[in-house]
Each structure stands twice: as structure tokens, then as C-alpha cells.
N, C-alpha and C positions, 0 to 999 in steps of 0.2 A: 567322819568321812573327810578325806583330804579335799575333795572338790567342793564340799560344803563350807569350807573354812571362810571364804569370802563371798558369802551369799549376798545378793542384792535383791531388792523387791522386784525390780524389773526382770531379772532372770527367773525369779520364782513365778511371776505372772505368766510366763511362757509355758510353764509345766501344767500337766493335767492334774485334776484333784487327786487321782490315784498316785501319781508321782510325788505329789506334795505329802500325801499321807505316808508314803514310804520314806521320804526324807525326814519327816517328823519322827517316825519310829526309829530310824537310825540315830537321829540326834538324841532322842530320849535314852537309847541304849548306851551311847557314849557318855551321856550325863551320869547315868547309873554307874558305869565303870569308873568314871573320874571320882565319884563320891567314895568308892572303895579304895582307890589309890590314895585319896586324901586321908582317909581314916587309917590306912596302914603306913602312912608316911612315905609312900613311893611317888607321890605326885611331883612332877618337875615343872610343869607350866600351869601356874595357878590362874593366869589370865584366860585360859581356855574356858573356865567356868563362865566367865562373862560373855565370851563369844558365843558359847552354846546357848546360854539363856536368851540372848538377843536373836540368834538364828531361829530358835524355837518360836519366839514371839513373831518374827517375820513370817514364818511359815503359817502359823495360826491366823495371822491377820489376812494373808492372801487367801487362805482357805475360806475364811468367813466372808471376804469380799466376793469370792466366786459363788458361794452359796447364796448370798444376798442378790447378786446379779441374776442367778438362775431363778430365784423365787420371784424376782421382779419381772422376768421375761414371761412367766406363766400367766 
């Protein structure tokens, strides 16, 4: 996703858990497609792997923080 290229944790915290799960799904799909491009020699931007991996980690971290906050509020 083009808008997910420069994700920041602050931007992610503003999203709802459902939006975060959608972002995570989109990132995982892009990661999958990049693996195929790499395997077939069609990949142009190898640095995108690193960006995607870090964005996935950011989304998962924010999701876990939101889940912990929700559990603590109960």
C-alpha cells in the first residue's frame, strides 16, 4: 500500500483495531507478493522487504498495546 510506506507508530495509534488488522492483512499480502517477485527475479526494490517487515512489527505492537489497554480497563 502506498500510504503505508511511511507508517509511524503515532499514526497507527489513531487507527481502530479493525483498521490495524486491515493494514496488517494488506502488508502481509504485499510481503507474499514480494517473495514471489524475488523468487522469479522480477524484484526491483529489495529495500521494500525491510520496510514491510518493520511496518508489520509496528502494526502488531500497536495492536498488542491496544489489547493490553483494553484488558487493563476491564
